N, C-alpha and C positions, 0 to 999 in steps of 0.2 A: 170574391174569387175563391176563398177557401171553402165557402159554403157550396159553391158549384162543384169543386173537387170532391167534397164530402158526399154529396148526393150522387155524383158520377161514379165514385168508387162503390157506393152501395148498389147502384144499378148493375155495375159489372159483376159484383159478387152475387147478386140475385140471378143474373143470367147464367153465370157459371154454375151456381148451385142448382138451378132448374135443369140445366143440361146434365149435371152429374147425377141428379136424382133419377132422371129418366133412364140413363144408361145403367144405373144400379138396378132399377126395376126390371129392365130388359134382361140383365144378367141373371137375376134371381128367377125370372120366368124361364130362362133357358135351363137353369139348374133343376127346377121343378119338372120340366118336360123331360130332361135327361133321366131323372129318377123314375118317372113313370115308364120310360122306355126300358130301364134296367129291371124293374120289378113287376111290370105288367106283362103277363104271358100272352095276352090277346093282341097280336100285332094288327089285326083288323080294326080294333078299337082305336089304336094310335093313328092308323092311316085315315080313318074317318074323322078323327079329331082335327088333324091337319087339313083335311079336305074341307071341313066346315069353315075354318078360319080363312082358308085360301079363297073359297068361292063366295063367302059372305061379303068380302070386301068389294067384289065386283058390283054387286047390286047396291051396296052403300054408295059407291062412287056415282052410279047412274041416277039414283033417286033421292039422295040425301042433299039437303041444302045447308046442313049444319057442319061446317068445315071443322069445328072443334071436335065434334063427335067422331067425324071421320078420322081425324088425326089420333084420337084416343084408341080407336080400333087398329089403326096402323101401328101404333106403338106396341099394342098387345100382340099383333100378328108378327111384328118384327122380333119380338121376344121369343115367340114360339118357333118361327121358321128356321133360324140359323142352326138350331140343334135338333131338327127333325132328322133322325138317322134311320137308314135302312141297311140291314146287313145283307150282303150279296156274296155269292161264292167266288166270283172272279176277282173281287176287290182284295181278298187276302193274298192273292198272287200278283197283284199289280205292283210294279216298281214305284219307288217313292217319287222319282222324277216325273213319271207319267201322271201320277196322282196330282202332283203340283201343277202340271201343265193344264189339266182339265178343270181343276178347282180355281186356280188363280189366273193363269195367262189367258184362258178362254174368256175372261171377263174384260180384258183390256179393250175389246171392240166397243164397249159402252162408254169409255172415258172421253173420247172426242165428242160424243153426244152430250155428255154431262157438262163438259166445258163450254159447249156452244149454248145450251139452253139454261143452265143453272148457274147462279152466281157463287154459291157456297159449295163448290165441288170439292174443295179441300176438306171440309167437314165431312162430306160423304166418304171421301177416301180414308180419312182418319177412322170413321166408324167401321168401315169395311175391314180394315186391317186389325182393328181392335177386337171385333167379333171373331176373326180368324185366329187371333192370338189366344183368346179364351178357349177356342176349340182345341188347340194343340196343348194347352195346359191340362185339359181334362181327359182327353181320350187319344187313342192311337189312330193315326191316319190310315193304317193298313187294315183296320178292323171295321171300318164304317165308311159310308158315303155321306158326304156333307152336302146337304141340299140348301143352296143359298137363296136369299130373298132379295135379289138385286132390284127387282121392279118395285118392291115396297119402298125402298129407300128413294128410288127415283120419284115415285109418286108423292112421298112425304115432302121432299124438298121442292117439288113443283107446286104443291099447295102453299108451302112457306113463302115462295117467291111469286105467288099469284100468276103462275104460268097456266095457260089453257090446259085443262084436264083432258080435252078431246084427243090430244096426241097420245095419251096413255091407252085410249081405246084400242088402238092398233096392236099394242103389245098383248092385250087380252085376246084379240081376234087371232093373232098369230099363235099364241099359246094354246088356245082351245082347238084350233084347226089341226094342230099337230097331234093332239090326243084323239081327235076324231078320226084321223086317217090311220093311226098306228096302234090303236088300242086292241086290235084283233090279233096282233102278232106278239105272243107272249115270250118267245125266245129271241126275237129281233135279230135274225141271222140271215139276211139276204143282201144282194148287191144294191138294190134300190135304196135301202136304208143307208148304206155307206155313201152313196152319191149325195143324198140329201144331207147327211151329216157333214160332208165336206163343204156344202154350200150354205150352211146355216148362217154364218156371219153376213154373207151377201143378202140372204133373205131378210135379215133384220134391217139392213140399210134400205132394201127395196120397199119394205113396209113404211119406213119413215118417209121415203120419197113420195109414196102415194098420198101421204097426209098433206104434203105441200101442193100436189098437183090437183087434188080434188077437195073442195070445201065441204065440210060436214053439214048435213041438214037432218031433217026428221027421218028421211029414208035411210040414211046411214045409221042413225040411232036404232031404228027398228031392226035393221040387219044385224047390228051389233048385239041387240038383245036376243035375237033368234040364235045367233052363233054361240052366245054365252050359255043359253039353256041347253043347246045341243052339245056344247063342249062339256058342260057339267055332267050330263047323262053319260057321255062317252068316257069321261075320266072316272066316273063312278064304276062303270063296267071294267075299266082298266084296273082299279083298285080291287075289285072283286076277284078278277083273274089273278092278280098278284097275291091275294090272300090264299087262293086255292094253290098257287105255286108253292107257297111256304108251308101250308098245312099238310099237303101230301108229299112234301119232300121231293119234289121233282127236280132234283139237282142235275145240272148239266154244265159241263165245262164251257166257259166262254172263251173262245179263242180270239175274238175281236171285241174291241170296245164298241158296242153297238149304239144305234141311234137313241133308243129310249133311255139307256143309261146315261148318255150324254145330255139328253134333255132334262133329266132329273136334276142335273146341276143348275138348271136355269129356273127351277121352281121358286 
């Protein structure tokens, strides 16, 4: 009996140590990325760096059968994503409560999905608040926009619990379609953007309903691959336009919290 407790305690310590090591690794990756942001004057390079990790994961999920390698890239991406910061003019004038709403409360629509599909949603919630705690320790919320990586954590725990990865495909389809339709609007100031902004939570639920109504097959996979390639091209165009926006100092006051700024919080 004592031998059992001895090995059980060692196992618990190893699991805790493994968890702690990965969180420390992600934290230091965040620090490195934050230092690059502070001392690197080429904002286009930083945008492309994040773009590389963001889109590389989509193809790894589609074509890789090595789940361990996928999880390693996920851990790396989760370390880079939470501290990818973009400075915008309107955010310096945003009230603290509004910032809190768009960064935190807008994520609450995902928690029922997490509770339904994933067993260890408490661990997900703990990691989410822990990363946000690190953010407020390091930098001021009124000087930056925090681009969260919620879908990375969703995917990571879906692999951990052997849940079908096909469900995550729709998240990528939804994400790339948004950039495809709205990458041409650099100032994001029209009424249609506002309407779609207000309906974003319903659209997420609608995409999840489609997953249960239609079974995925080869046709869906080919459609997904086409949409991912198209979305990567459109997002690249969006980043190029954003780079032009910063380099030529095309500053314009933002009177409304527009669609694309809101979507950046979901990246």
